[in-house]
FITOR-102356 format. One record per residue (C-alpha): residue number from 1; y, x, z. Coordinates in steps of 0.5 Angstrom, whole numbers, plus 500, padded with zeros to 3 digits. Layout:
% residues N
<rec resi="NUM" Y="Y" X="X" Z="Z"/>
...
***
This chain:
% residues 196
<rec resi="1" Y="518" X="292" Z="281"/>
<rec resi="2" Y="526" X="290" Z="283"/>
<rec resi="3" Y="523" X="290" Z="291"/>
<rec resi="4" Y="519" X="297" Z="291"/>
<rec resi="5" Y="526" X="301" Z="287"/>
<rec resi="6" Y="531" X="297" Z="294"/>
<rec resi="7" Y="525" X="299" Z="299"/>
<rec resi="8" Y="525" X="306" Z="296"/>
<rec resi="9" Y="533" X="306" Z="296"/>
<rec resi="10" Y="533" X="305" Z="304"/>
<rec resi="11" Y="528" X="310" Z="305"/>
<rec resi="12" Y="532" X="315" Z="301"/>
<rec resi="13" Y="538" X="313" Z="304"/>
<rec resi="14" Y="535" X="314" Z="312"/>
<rec resi="15" Y="533" X="321" Z="311"/>
<rec resi="16" Y="540" X="322" Z="309"/>
<rec resi="17" Y="542" X="319" Z="315"/>
<rec resi="18" Y="538" X="323" Z="319"/>
<rec resi="19" Y="540" X="329" Z="316"/>
<rec resi="20" Y="546" X="329" Z="316"/>
<rec resi="21" Y="546" X="327" Z="323"/>
<rec resi="22" Y="545" X="335" Z="325"/>
<rec resi="23" Y="537" X="334" Z="325"/>
<rec resi="24" Y="532" X="339" Z="321"/>
<rec resi="25" Y="528" X="337" Z="316"/>
<rec resi="26" Y="522" X="337" Z="316"/>
<rec resi="27" Y="520" X="345" Z="316"/>
<rec resi="28" Y="528" X="347" Z="315"/>
<rec resi="29" Y="529" X="353" Z="321"/>
<rec resi="30" Y="535" X="353" Z="325"/>
<rec resi="31" Y="541" X="359" Z="324"/>
<rec resi="32" Y="548" X="361" Z="324"/>
<rec resi="33" Y="552" X="366" Z="322"/>
<rec resi="34" Y="558" X="369" Z="327"/>
<rec resi="35" Y="565" X="374" Z="324"/>
<rec resi="36" Y="570" X="377" Z="328"/>
<rec resi="37" Y="577" X="377" Z="328"/>
<rec resi="38" Y="581" X="383" Z="330"/>
<rec resi="39" Y="588" X="382" Z="334"/>
<rec resi="40" Y="592" X="388" Z="335"/>
<rec resi="41" Y="599" X="391" Z="337"/>
<rec resi="42" Y="603" X="396" Z="338"/>
<rec resi="43" Y="608" X="398" Z="344"/>
<rec resi="44" Y="614" X="403" Z="343"/>
<rec resi="45" Y="616" X="406" Z="348"/>
<rec resi="46" Y="622" X="404" Z="351"/>
<rec resi="47" Y="628" X="407" Z="356"/>
<rec resi="48" Y="630" X="407" Z="364"/>
<rec resi="49" Y="638" X="405" Z="365"/>
<rec resi="50" Y="642" X="403" Z="372"/>
<rec resi="51" Y="644" X="396" Z="369"/>
<rec resi="52" Y="649" X="395" Z="374"/>
<rec resi="53" Y="651" X="396" Z="382"/>
<rec resi="54" Y="656" X="393" Z="386"/>
<rec resi="55" Y="663" X="394" Z="384"/>
<rec resi="56" Y="666" X="393" Z="390"/>
<rec resi="57" Y="666" X="392" Z="397"/>
<rec resi="58" Y="673" X="388" Z="399"/>
<rec resi="59" Y="673" X="388" Z="407"/>
<rec resi="60" Y="680" X="385" Z="406"/>
<rec resi="61" Y="688" X="386" Z="411"/>
<rec resi="62" Y="685" X="387" Z="418"/>
<rec resi="63" Y="689" X="388" Z="424"/>
<rec resi="64" Y="688" X="394" Z="428"/>
<rec resi="65" Y="685" X="394" Z="434"/>
<rec resi="66" Y="684" X="398" Z="440"/>
<rec resi="67" Y="676" X="397" Z="441"/>
<rec resi="68" Y="671" X="399" Z="435"/>
<rec resi="69" Y="671" X="394" Z="431"/>
<rec resi="70" Y="665" X="392" Z="424"/>
<rec resi="71" Y="667" X="389" Z="420"/>
<rec resi="72" Y="664" X="385" Z="414"/>
<rec resi="73" Y="665" X="384" Z="406"/>
<rec resi="74" Y="670" X="379" Z="404"/>
<rec resi="75" Y="667" X="379" Z="398"/>
<rec resi="76" Y="662" X="382" Z="394"/>
<rec resi="77" Y="663" X="384" Z="387"/>
<rec resi="78" Y="656" X="384" Z="382"/>
<rec resi="79" Y="653" X="384" Z="389"/>
<rec resi="80" Y="646" X="388" Z="387"/>
<rec resi="81" Y="643" X="394" Z="383"/>
<rec resi="82" Y="639" X="393" Z="377"/>
<rec resi="83" Y="633" X="398" Z="374"/>
<rec resi="84" Y="630" X="397" Z="369"/>
<rec resi="85" Y="625" X="402" Z="366"/>
<rec resi="86" Y="622" X="400" Z="359"/>
<rec resi="87" Y="619" X="406" Z="358"/>
<rec resi="88" Y="612" X="403" Z="358"/>
<rec resi="89" Y="608" X="410" Z="363"/>
<rec resi="90" Y="609" X="407" Z="369"/>
<rec resi="91" Y="612" X="415" Z="372"/>
<rec resi="92" Y="617" X="411" Z="377"/>
<rec resi="93" Y="625" X="412" Z="378"/>
<rec resi="94" Y="629" X="413" Z="384"/>
<rec resi="95" Y="635" X="411" Z="386"/>
<rec resi="96" Y="640" X="415" Z="390"/>
<rec resi="97" Y="647" X="413" Z="395"/>
<rec resi="98" Y="653" X="417" Z="398"/>
<rec resi="99" Y="661" X="416" Z="399"/>
<rec resi="100" Y="665" X="420" Z="402"/>
<rec resi="101" Y="669" X="418" Z="407"/>
<rec resi="102" Y="675" X="413" Z="407"/>
<rec resi="103" Y="682" X="416" Z="406"/>
<rec resi="104" Y="689" X="414" Z="405"/>
<rec resi="105" Y="694" X="415" Z="399"/>
<rec resi="106" Y="696" X="420" Z="402"/>
<rec resi="107" Y="690" X="423" Z="404"/>
<rec resi="108" Y="688" X="421" Z="412"/>
<rec resi="109" Y="682" X="420" Z="414"/>
<rec resi="110" Y="679" X="414" Z="417"/>
<rec resi="111" Y="675" X="418" Z="422"/>
<rec resi="112" Y="668" X="417" Z="425"/>
<rec resi="113" Y="669" X="411" Z="420"/>
<rec resi="114" Y="661" X="410" Z="417"/>
<rec resi="115" Y="660" X="404" Z="412"/>
<rec resi="116" Y="652" X="401" Z="412"/>
<rec resi="117" Y="648" X="398" Z="407"/>
<rec resi="118" Y="643" X="394" Z="409"/>
<rec resi="119" Y="638" X="392" Z="402"/>
<rec resi="120" Y="634" X="385" Z="401"/>
<rec resi="121" Y="628" X="388" Z="397"/>
<rec resi="122" Y="627" X="387" Z="391"/>
<rec resi="123" Y="626" X="382" Z="386"/>
<rec resi="124" Y="624" X="382" Z="378"/>
<rec resi="125" Y="628" X="379" Z="374"/>
<rec resi="126" Y="623" X="376" Z="370"/>
<rec resi="127" Y="618" X="372" Z="376"/>
<rec resi="128" Y="612" X="373" Z="371"/>
<rec resi="129" Y="613" X="381" Z="372"/>
<rec resi="130" Y="606" X="383" Z="373"/>
<rec resi="131" Y="608" X="391" Z="376"/>
<rec resi="132" Y="607" X="392" Z="383"/>
<rec resi="133" Y="615" X="391" Z="387"/>
<rec resi="134" Y="619" X="398" Z="387"/>
<rec resi="135" Y="621" X="399" Z="395"/>
<rec resi="136" Y="628" X="400" Z="399"/>
<rec resi="137" Y="630" X="403" Z="404"/>
<rec resi="138" Y="634" X="400" Z="410"/>
<rec resi="139" Y="639" X="401" Z="412"/>
<rec resi="140" Y="642" X="407" Z="409"/>
<rec resi="141" Y="649" X="410" Z="414"/>
<rec resi="142" Y="653" X="413" Z="407"/>
<rec resi="143" Y="655" X="420" Z="408"/>
<rec resi="144" Y="657" X="425" Z="402"/>
<rec resi="145" Y="648" X="426" Z="402"/>
<rec resi="146" Y="644" X="422" Z="396"/>
<rec resi="147" Y="640" X="418" Z="399"/>
<rec resi="148" Y="634" X="414" Z="396"/>
<rec resi="149" Y="636" X="407" Z="397"/>
<rec resi="150" Y="632" X="403" Z="391"/>
<rec resi="151" Y="625" X="407" Z="389"/>
<rec resi="152" Y="619" X="406" Z="385"/>
<rec resi="153" Y="612" X="410" Z="384"/>
<rec resi="154" Y="607" X="412" Z="380"/>
<rec resi="155" Y="606" X="404" Z="376"/>
<rec resi="156" Y="612" X="400" Z="380"/>
<rec resi="157" Y="618" X="398" Z="378"/>
<rec resi="158" Y="616" X="396" Z="370"/>
<rec resi="159" Y="621" X="391" Z="367"/>
<rec resi="160" Y="627" X="389" Z="371"/>
<rec resi="161" Y="628" X="389" Z="378"/>
<rec resi="162" Y="634" X="388" Z="383"/>
<rec resi="163" Y="636" X="389" Z="389"/>
<rec resi="164" Y="642" X="385" Z="393"/>
<rec resi="165" Y="648" X="387" Z="397"/>
<rec resi="166" Y="651" X="381" Z="399"/>
<rec resi="167" Y="657" X="379" Z="405"/>
<rec resi="168" Y="651" X="380" Z="410"/>
<rec resi="169" Y="648" X="386" Z="408"/>
<rec resi="170" Y="655" X="391" Z="407"/>
<rec resi="171" Y="658" X="393" Z="413"/>
<rec resi="172" Y="664" X="397" Z="416"/>
<rec resi="173" Y="665" X="399" Z="423"/>
<rec resi="174" Y="672" X="403" Z="425"/>
<rec resi="175" Y="672" X="407" Z="432"/>
<rec resi="176" Y="678" X="405" Z="436"/>
<rec resi="177" Y="684" X="410" Z="435"/>
<rec resi="178" Y="682" X="411" Z="428"/>
<rec resi="179" Y="686" X="406" Z="424"/>
<rec resi="180" Y="694" X="408" Z="421"/>
<rec resi="181" Y="697" X="403" Z="419"/>
<rec resi="182" Y="697" X="403" Z="411"/>
<rec resi="183" Y="690" X="402" Z="407"/>
<rec resi="184" Y="682" X="407" Z="406"/>
<rec resi="185" Y="678" X="407" Z="400"/>
<rec resi="186" Y="673" X="411" Z="398"/>
<rec resi="187" Y="668" X="412" Z="392"/>
<rec resi="188" Y="660" X="410" Z="392"/>
<rec resi="189" Y="656" X="413" Z="388"/>
<rec resi="190" Y="650" X="410" Z="385"/>
<rec resi="191" Y="645" X="415" Z="381"/>
<rec resi="192" Y="639" X="413" Z="378"/>
<rec resi="193" Y="632" X="418" Z="377"/>
<rec resi="194" Y="628" X="418" Z="372"/>
<rec resi="195" Y="622" X="421" Z="377"/>
<rec resi="196" Y="619" X="417" Z="382"/>
***
């Protein structure tokens, strides 16, 4: 009697082990059930801003010479232009630049002189930026007419983007017979517009 009870218990344990291992009992059908979870996010429209422009192009103290001379700045303060577009529309934008003639404190013009800019291309401030890069225009010889220097067409330039103006990308050409023994300066104006 004890032997039969023990054998029955062993058979029950073996069957439970087989069923617990994922195998189906005889006559039982496989079933499955699927549910879904929704993930959502909504973004609010941000702004468009001109975050930075070069602070100064310092061409230093130079001797007057009897020939046309090209100078590069000894120092460029904050040597880049940065635009941030967080509008989330992909509508594009552009930056123009212009400058009047170099003049002395007495109002005398440094005749024939030209400042030329050669942007270094465009780079995102975040290397994982998925937007297409904006365009740059090179070289640009500055005058009192606004010229495009940095531009994002439709679906370009979203997020924050920079273009550089280091010592090697800026020149001042001064023709012979123009300079007097004084200092000259001009203001360079950068303008951001919300259209491509």
